[in-house]
C-alpha positions in Angstrom: -8.1 15.5 -6.2 -5.8 12.9 -3.8 -5.9 12.6 0.0 -3.7 14.6 1.7 -5.0 13.1 5.2 -5.3 9.3 6.8 -6.3 8.1 3.4 -2.9 9.5 1.1 -1.7 6.9 -1.1 -5.1 4.5 -1.3 -6.6 4.4 -4.3 -9.5 2.2 -5.3 -7.7 -0.5 -8.3 -11.0 -1.0 -10.0 -13.0 2.1 -10.4 -9.9 4.9 -9.2 -12.3 5.5 -6.5 -10.6 7.6 -3.4 -13.3 9.0 -1.5 -14.6 6.4 0.7 -13.3 2.5 2.5 -14.2 0.0 5.0 -10.7 -0.7 6.6 -10.4 -3.2 8.7 -8.4 -1.2 11.5 -7.1 -2.6 14.8 -8.0 -0.3 18.1 -8.0 -0.9 21.9 -10.4 -0.8 24.6 -11.0 -2.0 28.1 -13.3 -5.1 28.3 -15.3 -6.3 31.9 -18.1 -8.7 32.2 -21.0 -6.1 31.3 -19.1 -4.8 28.2 -17.3 -2.6 26.6 -15.4 0.2 28.3 -12.8 3.3 27.0 -12.7 2.3 23.2 -10.2 4.6 22.0 -10.2 6.8 18.2 -6.7 5.8 17.8 -7.0 2.8 15.3 -4.1 1.1 13.0 -3.9 -0.6 9.9 -1.0 -1.6 7.6 -0.6 -2.9 4.3 -2.3 -6.5 5.3 -5.5 -5.0 6.8 -8.2 -5.9 4.4 -10.2 -3.1 2.8 -13.3 -2.6 0.6 -13.8 -0.1 -1.7 -17.6 1.9 -1.0 -17.9 2.5 -4.9 -17.6 -0.5 -6.7 -16.9 -3.1 -3.5 -14.1 -4.5 -4.6 -12.2 -6.1 -2.0 -8.9 -6.5 -0.9 -5.5 -5.4 1.1 -4.7 -2.1 2.1 -1.7 -3.0 0.0 -3.0 -4.0 -2.7 -5.0 -0.6 -3.0 -1.7 1.5 -2.0 -0.9 3.7 -5.1 2.6 3.4 -3.6 2.9 -0.2 -3.1 5.9 -1.7 -0.5 8.3 -4.5 -1.5 6.5 -6.7 -0.4 3.0 -6.0 -2.2 4.9 -5.5 -5.7 6.8 -9.2 -5.2 3.4 -10.9 -4.0 1.2 -8.9 -7.2 4.3 -9.7 -9.8 5.8 -12.7 -8.0 9.7 -12.8 -6.8 10.6 -13.4 -10.4 8.5 -11.1 -12.0 9.0 -7.6 -13.5 7.5 -4.8 -12.8 5.7 -3.3 -16.5 6.8 0.0 -15.7 10.3 -0.6 -13.7 12.2 -2.9 -16.7 14.5 -5.4 -14.0 17.5 -3.8 -16.4 17.2 -1.0 -15.4 17.3 -1.6 -12.3 20.5 -4.3 -12.7 22.0 -1.0 -14.8 22.2 0.9 -11.5 23.7 -2.3 -9.9 26.6 -2.2 -12.2 27.0 1.3 -12.0 26.7 1.0 -8.4 24.3 3.4 -7.8 21.8 1.0 -5.9 22.3 -1.6 -3.1 18.7 -2.4 -2.8 17.3 -5.3 -4.3 14.9 -5.5 -7.5 11.5 -4.9 -5.1 12.8 -2.5 -3.0 14.1 -0.7 -5.8 10.3 -0.7 -7.7 9.2 1.0 -4.7 11.3 3.0 -4.0 11.2 4.1 -7.6 7.9 4.3 -7.9 7.4 6.8 -4.7 10.1 8.9 -6.1 8.7 9.5 -9.4 5.2 9.9 -7.8 7.2 12.9 -5.8 8.1 14.8 -8.9 4.7 14.6 -10.5 
């Protein structure tokens, strides 16, 4: 079952685990010489945050573990001139030629993945 809360859209690309991860988060605390006070319960992470799958111990970034990767993550995975196997550049060029999109290739792929996942 897919996660619907803070792990929504995160899955280990190595073992398909969706249940438990260690993620490097940014947290805020009031710190004095004697120690840490008032560590907030709020924490943040983004596509560049480090993540480790607790099932298989695979490591990477949250973006690499995302089932809805951003254009930047896709670009870094496949290269600027690369191509996603499920979203051919020819399909993107066709949409550009018909004025159906003004997005760059990787932005188009990211939005296509998001659209297709929403339809499932």
